[in-house]
Phi, psi and omega in degrees: 000137181290140170281169176301322177303310179300322177294326185260002176303327182303318182295317174308325185257018177289112193277148175294343182288349180303337178294345175293340175293318179298318176302319186288316181291327176294317183298319181298314182293323178291316180294322173297316180298327173295312180301320184290332175295332180277318187254347188049063185279292182202122180286336182293325181299320184292320185291324175303310187295319182300315184294321177300311179298320177298318183292319176299318175303310181293319180292315178297322169302319178296310187289318180286332173296319180296324176296315184299324182280318184275327184227067183297326177297326172299314179297314176301318180301322175292315184294342174241028178267141179298336186251311182297336183302324189290333187283347176300329178296342180292331177294308182292322178298310176307314179299318175298319182285321172297320174304317176300317177299327186253028183288355178269000176241092188315307189288325175295315183293313183302320179292315183286330178294311187293319176297314181296315179298313186300316183288322182294324175298316179298303184301321176303314182289320186297310180298317182292321175295320177301313181296326186283320189268343184258162178279068179273135182257155181314318186288347173288341182290142172199169180302340171301342179286350173289341187293307184288335182260300183289349176297347177294337178290350177279341182297314177301324180295324179271336184287168175290148185292338178267010178288127180285325187286340176299333178293326176303308182288324175298316188292319178299309179299311185290331181288319184273351178302304179295336178293307180299319179296319171307314180301309191295313181299323176299312176303311182294324188272314193251359180243176181302155179293152182292152172303145183307331184289344180262355180299320178299344179287350175297339177296333181301333177300342173286329189292313186300318175293324178297313181291330175293319179298312182294325177285319182297316187287333183285321179290321183268329188074010184233174184226074183264188180305316181296319178297317182293329178294312180299318180297316187279338172291318168311307175302316177306310181291333177292316177300315179302315181290328178295314183294337180263020191302328185297330186292340185262003185271142169078011176282134177294142182298140172203169185287352173296339178302337181288357170291340177289341197271296188298310181305328176300311180300314184295321181292316184304316181289317177296325176291322181289322176296323174299315175299331180284335179278318187248347180070010177285122190290340180299321181292323181295317184285325179294315178297320179288319178291327175297318180296317180297312185291323174300317177297323186287319176298314177303319179293318181289311184293324176302311176309307186290330181290320183290321173305318183285330178294308183298330182275345182080002181302327183289319188280068176232163181300138178270141178258000000 
């Protein structure tokens, strides 16, 4: 017979990376919303996708809050873990994305936006100070490092276009993006290969230029040379990921598979937005293809996630 501790151990090992699920589902809803603006497909589908993302967010918040109350030391261990600390930004990013989905409900939007911005500010400062003060080694670096710092690029997406403070978060994100990228390239080229479960996080390299493009065009309202640079850097990383596709085959399932989803959504939205600006049909096709691939990713990763939840495979101690 299982003891009470054994029965509750799943909660103790409920991982912060679960918020990546929210990012993926929000990305699907936002990509569909952009596609729907172009083709007027169905507003009802957006409501369903928005509801699904919000339900996932609410459930994960309930479970992680329960973990925080019942197992605070486990949460603290994640917050000061050289790898897991980065995934706390998935909470703030997920909150900002949910706020974006509910921007037509002012009170809901305001509450979520304030929580998302506050935690994003905290996790940026915490992650940087942790990296500087802790004994972090090169092999600890991964594309997940983009989340706490470059995650600031998500604030302009959620903020009103006229917000002056959105420029602060955009500036922090755009400044540290190449810095983190340089560290990551050093780690990938000169250090040992990443563990297989972190290989899917290479998809995250697509998100920073895509989010920078979306944030910049929203803040400026224009499609100038700087916007084009961000757009075509996004295209480069998409092509790079496609070229590397064999590296993603045969990897055992883990929650890091959700890294396949939001970056794909970000690229799809960026390409569709580019089509709105320049009318080049390549970007329309690329955006639509990205959305189709995103749907496949969500279906596959969602299936394996549900399967892993029921088997308890996910709720194990993180290394």
